[in-house]
N, C-alpha and C positions, 0 to 999 in steps of 0.2 A: 419888217424883217428883223430877225434876231441879230444881235451884234456879232455873234459867232456864227459862221457859215461852214457847213461840212464840205469836204472835198469828195468828188465823185469816185475817187480810187477805192473808197470803202465799198463800192458796188462792183467795180470792174476788176480790181486786183492789179491794175497798172501801178507799178512801183518804181521809184527811183531807188536803185539798190546798191549803188557803189560797187563794191567787190563781191557782194553777196548775191551771186547770179541766180540762186535758186528762189529768191524771195517772190518774184512775180509769179512763177509757176506754182509755188505753194499757195499764195493768196488766191489765185484763180481756181485752184482745185478746191479750196475751202469754201469759196463763195458760191454755193448752190443758190437756187432761187429762194429757198426757205431762209437761208442765212442772209441773203440780201434784204428780204422783207423784214426779218428780225432786226437787222441793223438799222433800217429806216425807222422802225418802231422805237428803238432805243434812242435814236437821234431826236425824234419828236418828243419822246417822254422827258428828255433832258432839257427841253426848252428851245432847242435849235429848230428853226422852221424853214430853213433854206439850204440848198445844196448846189454847188457848182459842178458842172459835168460836161462831158462831150455829148454830141448829139445822139450817139448810139445808146447812151444810158437813159435817155428820156423814156424809152420803151419800158425799161425796168420799173421806173417810177409810175408810169401809167398803169402797169399791171398791179403794182402794189396798191395804188389808190383804188382800183376797181375791187380788189380782193380783200383788202384790209381797211379801206376807208381812210387812209392817210391824207393829210392836207399839205405835205411839204411842198415848198415852192422851188422852182428850178431856174438857175441862171445858166444858160447853155452856150458853150463855146462854138462858134461857127468858123469854118475854115475851108479853104480849097482842099481837094483830096490830097493825101500824103504824096509827096513827089516834088516836082519842080516848082517850088514856091517863088523862085527868083524871077519868074516871068508871070506877073499877075494877069489874070483874066476875069473880068466881071462875070462872064457866062459860066465860070467854074465856081464862083462864090455865091451867086444868087440862089441856085437850087438848095444848098444846105440852109440858107436863111429861110427860105419859104418852107422847107421841111420842118425846121424847128418850130416855126409858128404854128404849122398845122398839127404838130404833135402835142402842143400845149405848153410850150416853154413860157415862163413868166417874164423872162428878160433874155436878151441875146447880147453877147459881146464877141468881139473879134478875137480869135485864138491868139494867145501870146506868141507861140512859136511861128505862126504864119506872119504876124505883124513884124516880129524881129527880122525874119528873113527878107521881107519886102523892104523894110527901111535899110537894112544892111546892104542889099543888092543895089539900091538906089537906081533902079531901072526907070526909064520914062514911063509915067503913068502909074507907078506903084502907089504913091500917096493918093492919087485920084481914085483908085479902086477902093482904098480904105475909106476915104471920105464918102464915096458913093454908097458903100455898104452901111455906114453909120446913118446916113440920111434916109436910106431905104427902110431900115429898121425903125427909125424914129417916125417916119411918115405913116407907118402901119400901126402906130400907137404903142410901141414897146420902148422901154428904156434901152438905149444903145450904149454898150460899154466898149472900152478899148483895152485889150489885153497886151501884156508885154512882160518880158524879163529884163530887157534893157531900158534904161532911163531915156535913151535916145529916141525911143518910139513916141512917148507922149510929147517930148520936146519937139519932134519933127511935125507931129500932127497938129499941135497947138500953133506952131509957126505957120503951118499951111492953112490955118483958119477953119478947121473942122473939129473943135473940141467935142468930146463925147458927153453923155449924161453921167457917166461915172468911169473912173479909171480902175483897171484890174491889173495891178502891178505887184510883182514879187517883193517881199520884204522880210528879211531876217537878219539878225546880227551875224558877225563872222568870228565870234569867240568860241568856236568849237573845234575839236581836234582835227577833223578832216577838211576844214576849209582851205581852199587854195591860198598860198601866201600872197600877200597884197601885190608884191612886185612881179607876180607871174599871172595875174588875172588879165583876161582879154575881153574886151567888149564883144557882145554877141556870142559868148562861149556856150551858153545853154543851148541844147539841141544841136550843137556842133560836134566836131570830132572828139572822141574820148581816148584818153591816153593811159598807158600802164604806169607812167611816171606820175606819182602822186603829188608832184609839184605843179602839175598841169590839170586841166579839167578832166575829171573822171566821174561825172554824174554826181557831183558832190557839193556844188554851190550854185545858187539860183538868183542871188541878189548880190552883185559885186560892189554895189555902191549904196549901202543902206542910209548913211547920213545925208548924202546929196539927195536921195529919194525923199527923205523927210522934209528937207529944205524946199524941194520943188513942190511938194504936195500940200504943204501946210497952209498956203493961202489960196488954194483952188476953191472956186465956188460950188463945185460938185463933189460928190463922195469919192473917196479912194478906198477900194476894197483890196486889202493886202492878202496875198496868198503865198504859199510855201513858208509860212511863218515859223515852222520848226525845222526849216532847211531839209524838208522831206525826210525827217527822222534823224537828222544830225544833231538835234538839240533836244533838251528836256523842257517840259512845260514850265517847271519852276524857274529855270534860267531865262527862258523867253519872257516870262512875266516880269522878272526883275530888270532885265536889260532893255527890252523893247517897249513894254507897256509902261513901266514906271519911270525908268531913267530917260529914255529917248522921247517917248510920246507924252510923258507926263500925265497919263490917264489914271484917274482914281475911281471914276464911276461912269456908267453908260450915259451917252447923250443921244439926242435925236438928230438923225440926218435923214432927209427925205428926198426922193426923186419920183417923178411922175411916170406912170406906165399904165397902159390900158389894162394890163393884167393885175393880179391881186398882190402887188408889191408894196404900196405905200405903207409905211410902217417904220418901226424903230430899227435903225441900222447900227 
């Protein structure tokens, strides 16, 4: 798998848009099927061979592969249906897991918003549902990932004794103009209430603890896939490379990180 992985919003048009409330509608209007296929071709031509997506987007990739012969791999987020995530039910999570496998996903991970809410609510059985999902995915021969925006999620799951095959955790620096001030940040704010007050969360920050995230992940024996690395459009590529890649992570060249999956994943990450 390529070290850079594309986000699925390039197909769906789902956008974190801060105050620019027209952006999602504009992107969705632009992304005809032809544009979706063209985008996938450009991604593969650039050397990126994997994409993270919601289950609904797997159908787009399947059509692309049939019609244009692409080979891009997919890491699919599985979750309970949108709604009351505070009351976990295995019978609501199992069908999307099975559907993702049937549709041809290369790997599955638990949706970050779903996991955040389950850990935040701390209802009896919440962690057990997540652990059961990870084990179910793994038993079927797929690499099982754990998604989150909040660092508390991997901490809680590791403490409960069901570490994933890889972590899928947000990571970006906070040195951009629309970042929430440090003294106003709240744990589990992502996917929570949005405010008109720009000192509060307004769809503008997705990793409130970048340096603790690095510290927690650096000694893990399994891969960490960082997402929202440009703060969903809040940052520039140049600044991200300088602050995150060089200064914080100390990366100069690509390395090899591997994990096992029944599907066509083993590869360079």
